C-alpha positions as CSV (number, residue, x, y, z in Angstrom):
1,X,0.0,0.0,-0.1
2,X,1.0,3.4,-0.7
3,X,2.9,5.3,2.5
4,X,0.9,7.0,4.8
5,X,3.4,9.7,5.9
6,X,4.8,11.8,2.3
7,X,8.3,12.1,3.7
8,X,8.4,8.4,2.7
9,X,8.5,9.2,-0.6
10,X,11.4,11.4,-0.3
11,X,13.0,9.4,1.7
12,X,12.9,6.1,-1.3
13,X,14.5,8.6,-3.7
14,X,17.9,7.9,-2.3
15,X,17.6,5.1,0.0
16,X,17.2,1.9,-2.6
17,X,19.5,1.0,-5.4
18,X,17.0,0.7,-7.8
19,X,15.2,3.6,-9.3
20,X,11.3,3.8,-8.3
21,X,9.1,3.2,-11.7
22,X,6.9,5.3,-13.1
23,X,3.7,4.2,-14.7
24,X,3.2,5.0,-18.1
25,X,0.7,7.3,-20.3
26,X,-2.9,7.3,-18.8
27,X,-4.4,8.2,-21.7
28,X,-3.4,5.5,-23.6
29,X,-3.9,3.1,-21.4
30,X,-7.5,4.4,-21.1
31,X,-8.4,4.8,-24.7
32,X,-7.1,1.2,-24.8
33,X,-9.8,0.2,-23.2
34,X,-12.1,1.6,-25.2
35,X,-12.6,5.1,-23.5
36,X,-13.1,8.4,-25.8
37,X,-11.4,11.1,-24.4
38,X,-12.1,13.5,-27.3
39,X,-12.7,16.4,-24.4
40,X,-11.7,19.4,-23.5
41,X,-11.8,17.6,-19.9
42,X,-9.8,14.3,-21.7
43,X,-9.1,11.8,-18.9
44,X,-10.1,14.0,-15.8
45,X,-13.4,13.4,-18.0
46,X,-13.8,9.9,-16.2
47,X,-13.5,10.9,-12.7
48,X,-17.0,12.1,-13.1
49,X,-18.1,9.1,-15.3
50,X,-16.2,6.2,-14.9
51,X,-13.6,5.8,-12.0
52,X,-13.8,2.6,-12.0
53,X,-11.8,3.0,-15.2
54,X,-9.1,5.0,-13.8
55,X,-8.5,2.4,-10.6
56,X,-8.4,-0.6,-13.8
57,X,-5.6,2.0,-15.9
58,X,-3.8,2.6,-12.4
59,X,-3.6,-1.0,-11.9
60,X,-2.1,-2.4,-14.9
61,X,0.7,-0.1,-14.7
62,X,1.3,-0.9,-11.1
63,X,1.1,-4.8,-11.9
64,X,3.6,-4.2,-14.8
65,X,6.1,-3.5,-12.5
66,X,5.1,0.3,-11.5
67,X,6.1,1.6,-8.2
68,X,4.5,5.0,-8.7
69,X,1.4,5.6,-10.5
70,X,0.2,9.2,-11.7
71,X,-3.7,10.3,-11.5
72,X,-6.3,11.8,-13.1
73,X,-6.1,15.0,-12.4
74,X,-3.7,16.5,-15.7
75,X,-6.3,18.2,-16.8
76,X,-8.8,18.1,-14.0
77,X,-9.5,22.2,-13.0
78,X,-12.1,24.2,-11.5
79,X,-12.1,26.5,-14.2
80,X,-12.5,22.8,-16.8
81,X,-14.8,21.8,-14.6
82,X,-17.0,24.6,-14.6
83,X,-16.9,24.4,-18.0
84,X,-18.8,21.4,-18.1
85,X,-21.5,23.0,-15.3
86,X,-19.9,21.6,-12.1
87,X,-19.2,23.8,-9.4
88,X,-16.5,24.3,-7.5
89,X,-17.3,22.0,-4.3
90,X,-18.1,19.0,-6.9
91,X,-15.3,20.0,-9.1
92,X,-12.9,19.8,-5.7
93,X,-14.5,16.4,-4.7
94,X,-13.7,14.8,-7.8
95,X,-9.8,16.3,-7.5
96,X,-9.7,14.3,-4.3
97,X,-11.1,11.7,-5.8
98,X,-8.5,11.2,-8.8
99,X,-6.4,10.6,-5.3
100,X,-8.5,7.9,-3.4
101,X,-8.5,6.3,-6.9
102,X,-4.7,5.9,-7.1
103,X,-4.9,4.5,-3.4
104,X,-7.6,2.0,-4.6
105,X,-5.5,0.4,-6.8
106,X,-2.7,0.6,-4.6
107,X,-5.1,-1.6,-2.0
108,X,-5.8,-3.9,-5.0
109,X,-2.3,-4.2,-6.0
110,X,-0.5,-4.3,-2.5
111,X,-3.1,-7.5,-1.4
112,X,-1.6,-9.6,-4.8
113,X,2.1,-8.6,-3.6
114,X,2.1,-7.6,0.3
115,X,5.3,-5.7,1.3
116,X,5.8,-3.9,-2.2
117,X,6.2,0.0,-1.7
118,X,3.8,1.4,-3.9
119,X,2.9,5.5,-4.5
120,X,0.6,7.7,-5.6
121,X,1.7,10.9,-7.4
122,X,-1.3,13.6,-7.7
123,X,-0.8,14.7,-11.3
124,X,-0.9,18.3,-11.5
125,X,-0.5,19.9,-15.3
126,X,0.4,23.4,-16.5
127,X,-2.0,26.3,-17.2
128,X,-2.3,25.3,-20.9
129,X,-4.0,22.0,-20.3
130,X,-7.3,23.7,-19.2
131,X,-6.9,25.7,-22.5
132,X,-6.9,22.1,-24.0
133,X,-5.4,23.7,-27.1
134,X,-1.9,22.9,-27.1
135,X,-0.8,25.4,-25.2
136,X,0.8,23.4,-22.7
137,X,3.6,22.9,-25.4
138,X,4.2,26.6,-26.1
139,X,3.6,28.6,-22.8
140,X,3.9,32.2,-22.7
141,X,0.5,32.5,-22.1
142,X,0.6,36.5,-21.5
143,X,0.2,36.0,-17.9
144,X,2.7,36.8,-15.0
145,X,4.1,34.4,-12.4
146,X,1.7,35.8,-9.6
147,X,-1.7,34.9,-12.1
148,X,-0.6,31.4,-12.5
149,X,0.7,31.1,-8.8
150,X,-2.8,32.2,-8.1
151,X,-4.6,29.6,-10.9
152,X,-2.5,26.9,-9.3
153,X,-2.4,27.3,-5.5
154,X,-6.1,26.3,-5.4
155,X,-6.0,23.3,-6.9
156,X,-2.8,22.2,-5.3
157,X,-4.6,22.7,-2.3
158,X,-7.8,20.1,-2.7
159,X,-5.0,17.6,-3.9
160,X,-2.5,18.2,-1.0
161,X,-5.0,18.3,1.3
162,X,-5.9,14.4,0.0
163,X,-2.2,13.0,0.9
164,X,-0.9,12.0,-2.1
165,X,2.4,10.5,-1.7
166,X,4.1,13.4,-3.8
167,X,2.7,16.1,-6.1
168,X,3.4,15.9,-9.7
169,X,3.5,19.2,-11.1
170,X,4.3,17.9,-14.8
171,X,4.4,19.1,-18.7
172,X,5.8,22.6,-17.6
173,X,6.3,24.2,-20.9
174,X,8.8,27.7,-19.0
175,X,10.4,29.3,-16.1
176,X,7.7,31.5,-15.4
177,X,5.6,28.5,-14.5
178,X,7.8,26.8,-12.7
179,X,8.3,29.7,-10.7
180,X,4.9,30.3,-9.9
181,X,4.2,26.3,-9.0
182,X,7.1,26.7,-6.7
183,X,5.0,29.3,-4.7
184,X,2.5,27.9,-4.9
185,X,3.3,24.7,-3.0
186,X,5.4,26.2,-0.4
187,X,3.7,25.2,2.9
188,X,1.3,22.5,1.4
189,X,2.5,19.7,3.7
190,X,3.4,17.2,0.6
191,X,6.8,16.9,-1.6
192,X,6.6,17.3,-5.3
193,X,8.3,16.9,-8.7
194,X,8.9,19.6,-11.4
195,X,9.4,18.4,-14.9
196,X,9.3,20.3,-17.9
197,X,8.4,19.0,-21.6
198,X,11.7,19.8,-23.3
199,X,12.5,19.7,-26.8
200,X,16.4,19.9,-27.8
201,X,18.3,21.9,-25.1
202,X,15.5,24.5,-24.3
203,X,12.1,24.1,-22.7
204,X,9.4,24.1,-24.8
205,X,9.2,27.8,-24.7
206,X,12.5,28.2,-25.4
207,X,14.0,28.3,-22.0
208,X,17.4,27.5,-21.2
209,X,17.4,23.9,-19.4
210,X,19.9,25.6,-16.8
211,X,18.0,28.3,-16.1
212,X,14.9,26.4,-16.5
213,X,16.1,24.3,-13.3
214,X,18.0,26.6,-11.1
215,X,14.6,27.6,-10.6
216,X,13.5,24.8,-8.2
217,X,17.1,24.3,-6.3
218,X,15.9,26.4,-3.3
219,X,12.7,24.8,-2.9
220,X,12.7,22.3,0.0
221,X,9.2,21.1,-1.3
222,X,10.5,19.9,-4.8
223,X,12.0,16.9,-3.8
224,X,13.2,16.1,-7.8
225,X,13.2,17.8,-11.2
226,X,13.4,16.6,-14.8
227,X,11.2,16.1,-17.6
228,X,8.1,14.2,-19.3
229,X,6.1,14.9,-22.1
230,X,9.5,14.9,-24.9
231,X,11.2,12.9,-27.2
232,X,13.6,10.3,-25.6
233,X,16.3,12.0,-27.6
234,X,15.6,14.7,-25.7
235,X,15.5,13.3,-22.2
236,X,19.2,12.2,-21.8
237,X,20.7,15.5,-22.2
238,X,18.1,17.2,-19.9
239,X,18.8,14.7,-16.7
240,X,22.4,15.3,-17.0
241,X,21.6,19.3,-16.6
242,X,19.0,18.6,-14.2
243,X,21.2,16.5,-11.5
244,X,23.9,19.0,-12.4
245,X,21.9,22.7,-11.4
246,X,20.0,21.5,-8.6
247,X,22.1,18.5,-6.8
248,X,18.2,16.8,-6.5
249,X,17.2,13.2,-8.0
250,X,16.0,13.5,-11.1
251,X,12.8,12.4,-13.0
252,X,12.4,11.0,-16.7
253,X,9.3,10.0,-18.3
254,X,9.1,10.9,-22.3
255,X,7.1,10.2,-24.9
256,X,7.2,7.4,-27.2
257,X,9.1,9.7,-29.8
258,X,6.0,9.1,-32.2
259,X,4.4,12.8,-33.5
260,X,1.2,13.9,-32.7
261,X,-0.8,15.9,-36.0
262,X,-3.4,18.2,-34.4
263,X,-5.3,18.6,-37.6
264,X,-5.6,15.0,-38.4
265,X,-5.8,13.9,-34.6
266,X,-3.7,11.1,-34.8
267,X,0.2,10.1,-34.3
268,X,2.4,9.7,-36.8
269,X,6.3,7.9,-37.2
270,X,7.5,5.2,-35.3
271,X,8.1,4.6,-31.6
272,X,12.1,5.7,-30.3
273,X,11.3,4.3,-26.8
274,X,13.5,2.1,-25.0
275,X,13.8,1.0,-22.2
276,X,18.0,0.2,-23.1
277,X,18.1,3.8,-22.2
278,X,17.6,3.3,-18.0
279,X,21.5,2.6,-17.5
280,X,22.4,6.0,-19.1
281,X,19.5,8.0,-17.4
282,X,20.4,6.1,-14.0
283,X,24.2,6.9,-14.6
284,X,23.4,10.7,-15.3
285,X,21.1,11.1,-11.8
286,X,17.5,9.3,-12.6
287,X,15.8,8.5,-9.7
288,X,12.4,8.2,-11.1
289,X,12.1,6.8,-14.4
290,X,9.3,5.9,-16.5
291,X,7.1,6.7,-19.9
292,X,4.5,9.6,-20.8
293,X,2.3,9.4,-23.6
294,X,1.9,6.4,-26.1
295,X,4.0,4.4,-23.4
296,X,1.8,1.4,-22.1
297,X,2.4,-1.8,-19.7
298,X,4.6,-3.4,-21.9
299,X,7.0,-1.0,-22.0
300,X,7.0,0.1,-18.3
301,X,7.2,-3.9,-17.4
302,X,10.6,-3.8,-19.4
303,X,11.7,-0.8,-17.5
304,X,11.0,-2.2,-14.6
305,X,12.9,-5.6,-15.4
306,X,16.2,-3.5,-16.5
307,X,15.6,-1.2,-13.2
308,X,15.4,-4.0,-10.5
309,X,11.7,-4.0,-10.4
310,X,9.3,-6.4,-11.8
311,X,5.4,-7.4,-12.4
312,X,3.3,-8.0,-9.4
313,X,1.1,-10.7,-11.4
């Protein structure tokens, strides 16, 4: 089962010889099970409509060998729910439910493999995810740091109150939004990781990685920094920079390597995700390793095997 006290997660980052294995893409696992996510709320819609589907998706990753699953909170915001006619109190309940569904999956996985430590990371996507127009891959929304902090803080307060093991501040496109998130997590009593989406040696918005990672260096709540939702080829270089700049454990979970065609609404190209990259990422400082879009349980099972973990089946 998941740890009862949040510090256990931070301790695990440095106390184990093997890295902690993250899950893969939640959306692709849900789509593989037949769920339609062509909606502005994306996977967050299932918090209201099909919560058991989210438990099943989380459980598939635990059973594949992941020690950490990320919740369906990425696109779950008060503003996004309001557009669907869901009021503030109900929205807060759905945010808290996202954590409980992860915990339920952990309980089920733990019953099948007693004694195996499992954690739940409460996902919190960037402001652009709420806009549902691809803005998270551009950043620079025209909002200042204070405005972005006011957007993020209420949601993070609700998620923190649900007592996840860690907050996943993920797919952050630029250093300004990272500054807002660093301010927003202070005093919440739950550790967090901060991961950028990058292209080449810069964030999606064009910030040099050294500058971007330095934003988190002085925040004690941030227990890991790194990258996600990027090409596998860009991840290794970013891991090394994150470790050097911050001295923190590094999180890395790239996409499959395929490219999303927004006009045709389909993925193109071939997967370049390979579990063979694990050793290089580990040597560069990675302590949390998994996958993002289009990376499924099969890839996580192979990654877990190479990392010294294994499936719970």
